[in-house]
ZADO-1210 file (C-alpha; in nm, 4 decimals, padded with zeros to 6 digits):
<atoms>
<atom x="01.4796" y="00.6631" z="-00.3029" code="MET" pos="1"/>
<atom x="01.2495" y="00.7237" z="-00.5943" code="MET" pos="2"/>
<atom x="01.2545" y="01.0446" z="-00.7940" code="ASN" pos="3"/>
<atom x="00.8829" y="01.1207" z="-00.7725" code="SER" pos="4"/>
<atom x="00.6992" y="01.4501" z="-00.7886" code="LYS" pos="5"/>
<atom x="00.4424" y="01.3819" z="-00.5167" code="PHE" pos="6"/>
<atom x="00.5527" y="01.6941" z="-00.3311" code="ASP" pos="7"/>
<atom x="00.4657" y="01.9091" z="-00.6346" code="GLU" pos="8"/>
<atom x="00.1070" y="01.7822" z="-00.6544" code="TYR" pos="9"/>
<atom x="00.0054" y="01.7047" z="-00.2958" code="LEU" pos="10"/>
<atom x="-00.0258" y="01.9102" z="00.0192" code="GLU" pos="11"/>
<atom x="00.0957" y="01.7162" z="00.3220" code="PHE" pos="12"/>
<atom x="-00.0303" y="01.5639" z="00.5416" code="PRO" pos="13"/>
<atom x="-00.2994" y="01.4023" z="00.3275" code="CYS" pos="14"/>
<atom x="-00.4804" y="01.0760" z="00.2607" code="ALA" pos="15"/>
<atom x="-00.3195" y="00.8713" z="-00.0163" code="PHE" pos="16"/>
<atom x="-00.4745" y="00.5548" z="-00.1584" code="THR" pos="17"/>
<atom x="-00.2547" y="00.2530" z="-00.2226" code="PHE" pos="18"/>
<atom x="-00.3648" y="-00.0530" z="-00.4190" code="LYS" pos="19"/>
<atom x="-00.1532" y="-00.3609" z="-00.3552" code="VAL" pos="20"/>
<atom x="-00.1902" y="-00.6568" z="-00.5903" code="MET" pos="21"/>
<atom x="-00.0452" y="-00.9957" z="-00.5160" code="GLY" pos="22"/>
<atom x="-00.0889" y="-01.3700" z="-00.5072" code="VAL" pos="23"/>
<atom x="-00.4163" y="-01.4634" z="-00.3357" code="ALA" pos="24"/>
<atom x="-00.2725" y="-01.6031" z="-00.0145" code="THR" pos="25"/>
<atom x="-00.4621" y="-01.6107" z="00.3136" code="GLU" pos="26"/>
<atom x="-00.2046" y="-01.3782" z="00.4703" code="THR" pos="27"/>
<atom x="-00.1637" y="-01.1073" z="00.2033" code="LEU" pos="28"/>
<atom x="-00.4033" y="-00.8557" z="00.3593" code="GLU" pos="29"/>
<atom x="-00.2503" y="-00.9078" z="00.7049" code="GLN" pos="30"/>
<atom x="00.1040" y="-00.8641" z="00.5699" code="GLU" pos="31"/>
<atom x="00.0012" y="-00.5390" z="00.3982" code="VAL" pos="32"/>
<atom x="-00.1552" y="-00.4115" z="00.7212" code="LEU" pos="33"/>
<atom x="00.1562" y="-00.5012" z="00.9221" code="GLU" pos="34"/>
<atom x="00.3765" y="-00.2905" z="00.6935" code="VAL" pos="35"/>
<atom x="00.1287" y="-00.0015" z="00.6972" code="VAL" pos="36"/>
<atom x="00.0939" y="-00.0095" z="01.0787" code="GLN" pos="37"/>
<atom x="00.4725" y="-00.0040" z="01.1174" code="ARG" pos="38"/>
<atom x="00.5171" y="00.2959" z="00.8865" code="LEU" pos="39"/>
<atom x="00.1889" y="00.4858" z="00.9360" code="ALA" pos="40"/>
<atom x="00.0065" y="00.3666" z="01.2481" code="PRO" pos="41"/>
<atom x="-00.3685" y="00.4144" z="01.2342" code="GLY" pos="42"/>
<atom x="-00.7083" y="00.2544" z="01.2155" code="ASN" pos="43"/>
<atom x="-00.7393" y="00.1129" z="00.8625" code="TYR" pos="44"/>
<atom x="-01.0245" y="-00.0681" z="00.6893" code="SER" pos="45"/>
<atom x="-00.8801" y="-00.2085" z="00.3664" code="PRO" pos="46"/>
<atom x="-01.1041" y="-00.3336" z="00.0892" code="SER" pos="47"/>
<atom x="-01.0000" y="-00.6592" z="-00.0688" code="SER" pos="48"/>
<atom x="-01.1009" y="-00.8250" z="-00.3949" code="ARG" pos="49"/>
<atom x="-01.0164" y="-01.1560" z="-00.5593" code="LEU" pos="50"/>
<atom x="-00.9405" y="-01.1769" z="-00.9303" code="SER" pos="51"/>
<atom x="-01.1890" y="-01.3522" z="-01.1576" code="THR" pos="52"/>
<atom x="-00.9967" y="-01.6810" z="-01.1466" code="LYS" pos="53"/>
<atom x="-00.9101" y="-01.6387" z="-00.7778" code="GLY" pos="54"/>
<atom x="-00.5338" y="-01.6430" z="-00.8316" code="ASN" pos="55"/>
<atom x="-00.4702" y="-01.2825" z="-00.7275" code="TYR" pos="56"/>
<atom x="-00.6012" y="-01.0441" z="-00.4649" code="ARG" pos="57"/>
<atom x="-00.6013" y="-00.6653" z="-00.4580" code="SER" pos="58"/>
<atom x="-00.5956" y="-00.4776" z="-00.1283" code="VAL" pos="59"/>
<atom x="-00.6832" y="-00.1064" z="-00.1344" code="SER" pos="60"/>
<atom x="-00.6508" y="00.1344" z="00.1542" code="LEU" pos="61"/>
<atom x="-00.6218" y="00.5040" z="00.2189" code="SER" pos="62"/>
<atom x="-00.3220" y="00.5984" z="00.4337" code="ILE" pos="63"/>
<atom x="-00.2455" y="00.9302" z="00.6027" code="GLN" pos="64"/>
<atom x="00.0950" y="01.0294" z="00.4625" code="VAL" pos="65"/>
<atom x="00.3184" y="01.3109" z="00.5806" code="THR" pos="66"/>
<atom x="00.5681" y="01.3629" z="00.2972" code="SER" pos="67"/>
<atom x="00.6905" y="01.2539" z="-00.0438" code="LYS" pos="68"/>
<atom x="00.9501" y="01.0354" z="00.1298" code="GLU" pos="69"/>
<atom x="00.6768" y="00.8727" z="00.3382" code="HIS" pos="70"/>
<atom x="00.4874" y="00.7715" z="00.0208" code="ILE" pos="71"/>
<atom x="00.8052" y="00.6405" z="-00.1423" code="GLU" pos="72"/>
<atom x="00.8947" y="00.4352" z="00.1666" code="THR" pos="73"/>
<atom x="00.5451" y="00.2828" z="00.1740" code="LEU" pos="74"/>
<atom x="00.5714" y="00.1904" z="-00.1961" code="TYR" pos="75"/>
<atom x="00.9079" y="00.0245" z="-00.1405" code="GLN" pos="76"/>
<atom x="00.8118" y="-00.1628" z="00.1762" code="GLU" pos="77"/>
<atom x="00.4772" y="-00.2828" z="00.0377" code="LEU" pos="78"/>
<atom x="00.6500" y="-00.3929" z="-00.2833" code="GLY" pos="79"/>
<atom x="00.9027" y="-00.5922" z="-00.0787" code="ALA" pos="80"/>
<atom x="00.6326" y="-00.8259" z="00.0575" code="ILE" pos="81"/>
<atom x="00.7039" y="-01.1663" z="-00.0982" code="GLU" pos="82"/>
<atom x="00.3632" y="-01.2312" z="-00.2553" code="ASP" pos="83"/>
<atom x="00.3077" y="-00.8739" z="-00.3804" code="VAL" pos="84"/>
<atom x="00.3336" y="-00.8266" z="-00.7562" code="ARG" pos="85"/>
<atom x="00.2358" y="-00.4571" z="-00.7999" code="HIS" pos="86"/>
<atom x="00.1752" y="-00.1488" z="-00.5865" code="VAL" pos="87"/>
<atom x="-00.0260" y="00.1335" z="-00.7375" code="LEU" pos="88"/>
</atoms>
């Protein structure tokens, strides 16, 4: 696991915004939602934006998290998606 300090700065449960950036494939947003639904089921409405040249896409969504470990697991699982390059 990561050695983050989320538990020092956040009061759980809370909404936490993730921004996932990856190659602009047709399935990126769906793959992100599949991971999120598996780890934090809910009704999500992600916002998605293409880069200027259209090579990359960013997907942002606010997720209800329950602990520091929950956030860290989401970062790791979202980062493991093949076309994802960064998770912020």
